[in-house]
N, C-alpha and C positions, 0 to 999 in steps of 0.2 A: 832308320837306325841314325842314320848319319845327320839327320835333321836334328833327332832328339840331341845327339852329343854335342852339336853345333849350338845347339839352345845352351846346355849344361856348360861348356865352355864360356860362352859370354856371361852367364849367370856368374861363373867363378872369378870372372874377371871383376865385377863389381859388388861381390860377395862381401868382401872386406870393408866396403862402405856402406853396406847396408844393414840395419838394423832390423832383424826378423825375430818376430814374437809371433806365439799361436797360443791356444789354449787346449787343455783337455777337457772335453764336456761331455762325460760318459760315467757310467757306473762300472767298476769293478777293475781290479789291477790289469789284467790281460787286456780289457777292451782300451784302457787307458794308454798301454803300450803299444797296442793296435794303431790306435788313432796318432800317435805320435810318429811312428815309424812312417803310416801313411802320408802323413803331413810331410815328412822329411823326404819322402821320394816325391811327392805332388811338387814341392819347391825345389825339388834338385839340389839340396843342402844335407849336410851332415850334421850340424849344429844349428841350435838356434839360440840367441842372444838373450829370450824372455819366454820361458814357458811358464804359463798359469794354470791353476785350477779354476775352472770357468762357473761361476756362480755358487763357489764352494760347495760343489757337488762330489763327494765320496772324497772329500778334502785330505783326511789323514792317508788314505791309501794312494792319492795322486802326488801330495807332497813326497813321499816316500821314493817314488820312482822318479821324480823331477831331481830330487837330492842325489839320486844313485846316477841318473844322467849328467848332473853336474860333478859329480865326482869322476865321471869317465871324460869330462872334458865335451860334452856335447851340448851342455846348456851353460849359460852364463849367469842367468838371473832367475830368481824364484820369486813367483806372484801367485796371488789371488784375484779374483773379480767378484762383483755383484752387481746386477742391474735392479735391485729392489731393495728398497727401504726397509722392507720389513725382516730381511737378512742382516740388517745392521747389528743386533745384538749377537748372534752367532760371528759375524764377520769380527766383531770388535774384539771376543774372546778369542778367536785365532790369531788376530794382529797382536794381543797380549803373549800367546804362547808360543807362537811361532817366530823363527828369524826369518823375515821375508825383505826382498828387495824391493819389490812394486806390489803395488795394490792399484785396482782400478774400479771405478765407483762411479754410478749414476749421479751426475753435478749438472744440473740445468738452472738455466735462469730462472724458473719458477720450482726448482726443486733443490734446496740448499741443504737440505738435513744434514748434509754430511758433514756441514761446519761444526755442528755440535761437539761431536766426540770422534768421529773419524780421521777428520784430517788434522786434529791436533795431535790425535794418538800418532798418525803416520810422523807427522815432524818429530814428535818425541822418539819416536822408535828409528828413525833415519830411514824411513821407507819412501821411495819416489811415488808418486802418484799421478795415475792415468784417468783421463775424465773420458767418460761415454755418456752418449745422449745428450749433449750440451743443449739440443733443441726439444727433448724433451718427446723422445719418438716422434716428433712432427707436430706435436700438439701446439707447440707455440707458433708455427708457422700457420695452422689451421687457424688459430685465435687472431693472428693477423691478416690473414688471407681479406682482400677486399678494402682493407682499411689504411688511410693515408698514416705514414710513420713519420 
């Protein structure tokens, strides 16, 4: 117990310098709430700077939860993510319909499909963009392996 308390106090001393983000990646309201509670416990924090609905899974349900947590001062920014181009039509609809602070998308050197509609829409709606999978889940490293660059 002393060890844990010491860890938490060290985290508390750097907490205000860190930007802590996580995602809800489940289905159902209570499951999402449980996931957030567990993440807060595991990370030793009582608030997140950014909480996102991962891969737009049960988005309406989880955005309600995130907004409630934001109203309670436990979340600073609201966002959604997708790792799949096939989700872009639905993702774009959500971006148009909802007030979001952040989006996170797959944007790789060999997959720039987000340039067509997603990135311009994020700019127009004032949404910050986080990039995931810039090396395409390792496929770019595989393609370059053993070749002179």
